[in-house]
C-alpha positions as CSV (number, residue, x, y, z in Angstrom):
1,M,77.3,38.8,60.9
2,P,78.4,42.3,60.1
3,Q,82.1,41.2,59.8
4,D,81.5,38.4,57.4
5,R,79.5,41.1,55.5
6,G,82.5,43.6,55.6
7,M,84.9,40.8,54.4
8,R,82.3,39.9,51.5
9,S,82.2,43.5,50.5
10,L,86.4,43.7,50.6
11,H,86.3,40.4,48.4
12,L,83.8,42.6,45.8
13,A,85.3,45.5,45.7
14,C,89.0,43.7,45.1
15,A,87.5,41.8,42.4
16,A,86.2,45.0,40.8
17,V,89.3,46.7,41.0
18,L,91.1,43.7,39.0
19,V,88.3,43.4,36.5
20,A,88.8,47.5,35.9
21,A,92.5,46.9,35.7
22,S,91.7,44.2,33.2
23,G,89.4,46.2,31.0
24,L,91.8,49.0,31.0
25,A,94.5,46.4,29.6
26,T,92.4,45.4,26.9
27,A,93.3,48.5,24.8
28,Q,97.2,47.1,24.9
29,P,98.6,44.2,23.9
30,Q,98.6,41.5,26.7
31,D,101.5,38.8,27.2
32,F,100.6,35.3,28.2
33,T,102.5,32.1,29.2
34,L,101.0,28.8,28.2
35,M,100.1,26.7,31.4
36,P,101.7,23.1,31.0
37,E,98.9,21.5,32.6
38,H,96.4,22.4,30.2
39,S,98.0,22.8,26.8
40,F,98.2,19.7,24.7
41,V,98.2,18.5,21.1
42,Q,96.3,15.5,20.1
43,F,96.7,13.7,16.4
44,E,94.6,11.4,14.6
45,V,95.8,9.3,10.9
46,L,93.7,6.9,9.4
47,H,95.3,3.6,9.9
48,F,94.7,1.1,7.0
49,G,91.4,2.6,5.9
50,T,89.5,1.0,8.9
51,S,90.4,2.6,12.5
52,T,91.8,6.0,13.5
53,S,95.2,5.8,15.3
54,R,95.3,8.8,18.1
55,G,98.2,10.0,20.4
56,R,98.9,13.1,22.0
57,F,102.2,15.7,22.5
58,G,102.6,17.8,25.8
59,P,102.6,19.6,27.6
60,L,103.5,22.6,25.2
61,A,105.7,25.6,25.7
62,G,105.1,28.8,24.6
63,Q,104.2,32.7,24.7
64,A,101.0,34.3,23.3
65,T,100.3,38.3,23.3
66,L,96.8,39.4,22.6
67,D,95.5,42.8,21.5
68,R,91.6,42.1,21.4
69,Q,90.5,45.6,20.8
70,A,93.3,45.8,17.8
71,G,92.4,42.6,16.8
72,T,95.9,41.0,16.6
73,G,98.3,38.7,18.5
74,E,101.2,36.5,17.9
75,V,101.9,33.0,19.5
76,S,105.1,30.7,19.8
77,L,104.7,27.0,20.5
78,R,107.3,24.7,21.3
79,I,106.5,20.8,20.9
80,A,108.8,17.7,22.2
81,T,108.6,15.1,19.7
82,A,109.8,12.3,21.6
83,G,107.0,13.3,24.1
84,V,104.6,11.3,21.7
85,D,102.2,9.2,23.4
86,T,99.6,6.7,22.3
87,G,99.5,4.5,25.3
88,L,101.7,2.0,23.7
89,P,105.4,2.3,24.2
90,V,106.2,0.2,21.2
91,F,104.1,2.5,19.0
92,N,105.6,5.6,20.8
93,A,109.3,4.3,19.6
94,R,108.3,3.4,16.2
95,L,107.0,7.2,15.4
96,R,110.0,8.6,17.0
97,Q,112.0,7.1,14.2
98,A,114.0,8.8,11.4
99,D,111.1,7.9,8.9
100,L,108.3,9.6,10.9
101,L,109.2,12.1,13.6
102,A,112.6,12.0,13.4
103,S,112.8,12.8,17.2
104,D,116.8,12.3,17.7
105,A,117.8,14.5,14.5
106,H,114.6,17.0,15.5
107,P,113.6,16.7,18.9
108,E,111.1,19.9,18.7
109,A,108.3,21.0,16.4
110,F,107.4,24.6,16.1
111,F,104.4,26.8,15.4
112,V,104.8,30.6,15.2
113,S,102.0,33.3,13.5
114,R,101.6,36.4,14.0
115,N,98.4,36.4,12.0
116,F,95.4,36.0,14.1
117,R,91.8,36.7,12.6
118,F,89.1,38.2,14.9
119,A,85.1,38.5,14.3
120,G,84.5,41.4,16.9
121,Q,86.0,40.0,20.3
122,R,86.0,36.3,19.1
123,L,89.1,34.6,17.6
124,V,88.4,33.0,14.8
125,E,91.7,31.5,13.2
126,V,95.5,31.6,13.9
127,R,97.5,31.5,10.5
128,G,101.0,30.6,11.0
129,E,104.1,28.3,10.0
130,F,104.6,25.0,11.2
131,T,107.8,23.6,11.4
132,L,108.3,19.5,11.6
133,R,111.1,17.6,10.7
134,G,113.3,20.5,10.1
135,Q,110.8,21.6,7.1
136,S,108.4,24.7,7.4
137,R,105.1,25.2,5.8
138,P,101.9,27.4,6.3
139,L,99.6,26.0,8.7
140,T,96.2,27.6,9.7
141,L,94.4,26.6,13.2
142,R,90.7,27.2,13.2
143,A,89.2,28.3,16.7
144,L,86.6,25.9,17.8
145,A,86.4,27.6,21.1
146,F,87.9,30.7,22.7
147,S,87.4,32.7,25.8
148,C,89.0,34.3,29.1
149,R,88.4,34.3,32.7
150,L,89.8,36.2,35.5
151,E,91.2,34.9,38.5
152,P,91.1,37.5,41.2
153,E,92.5,35.8,44.0
154,A,95.5,34.3,42.1
155,R,95.5,37.9,40.4
156,R,95.9,36.7,36.9
157,E,93.8,36.4,33.6
158,V,93.4,33.4,31.7
159,C,92.9,32.8,28.4
160,G,92.6,29.6,26.0
161,G,90.7,27.4,23.8
162,D,90.6,24.6,21.3
163,F,91.9,24.6,17.8
164,E,91.7,22.4,15.2
165,A,94.4,22.1,12.0
166,R,95.2,19.6,9.3
167,F,98.0,18.9,7.3
168,K,99.5,16.2,5.0
169,R,102.8,14.5,6.7
170,S,104.4,13.7,3.5
171,D,104.5,17.7,2.9
172,Y,107.5,17.4,5.7
173,G,109.2,14.5,4.4
174,A,107.2,11.7,6.6
175,S,106.0,9.3,4.2
176,F,106.6,5.9,5.4
177,G,103.3,3.5,5.5
178,L,101.7,5.8,2.6
179,P,99.1,5.1,1.3
180,L,98.2,2.4,3.5
181,V,98.2,4.7,6.6
182,G,96.7,7.9,6.0
183,N,98.7,11.1,4.6
184,E,96.2,13.8,6.3
185,I,97.0,14.4,9.9
186,R,94.3,16.0,12.2
187,L,95.4,18.2,14.8
188,L,93.3,19.3,18.2
189,I,95.3,21.6,20.3
190,Q,93.8,22.6,23.8
191,V,95.9,25.7,25.4
192,E,95.6,27.9,27.9
193,G,97.7,30.9,29.3
194,A,98.0,33.1,32.1
195,R,99.1,36.8,32.6
196,A,99.9,38.8,35.6
197,I,97.7,41.4,36.7
198,P,99.8,44.2,38.6
């Protein structure tokens, strides 16, 4: 049908304009807001030298700025420690206590960074500062995957990926259960952020 072909051509033209606008914008820093439905942190810790205990925090809140042409970026994440979820309410309550997450005294953990490392257009790692239980230490997030996509109908660009990090909980004063419960914590972070396309 001619009308269908005309509408299809109009949609393709609109998409092309948005892609062109997005391409021009890559020469400048772009601001993204985290999408809560796609932004979580999972953790793993060895339990009594046998199995691995797992849980997650989220959704995360935060913002990021990317300049892919310059190879720079910034990010600020907030993590509600009381939102820890292992699937067992009694275990969640234990983790919130003062000798572990200390959720009453420190309801949020934070990660901030202005040090993004790219290999060409590919994000490799994010080096920043992680604050837990009111104590701050350097932390590096290794990019396992990272990409961006354009959503013409929603008039937005979405960027996100998967990241991995490791730290010792004793560095933040959470030493309960050592050495029976592992000291090293592995984090798996999934994030997606969206920016509006004018």
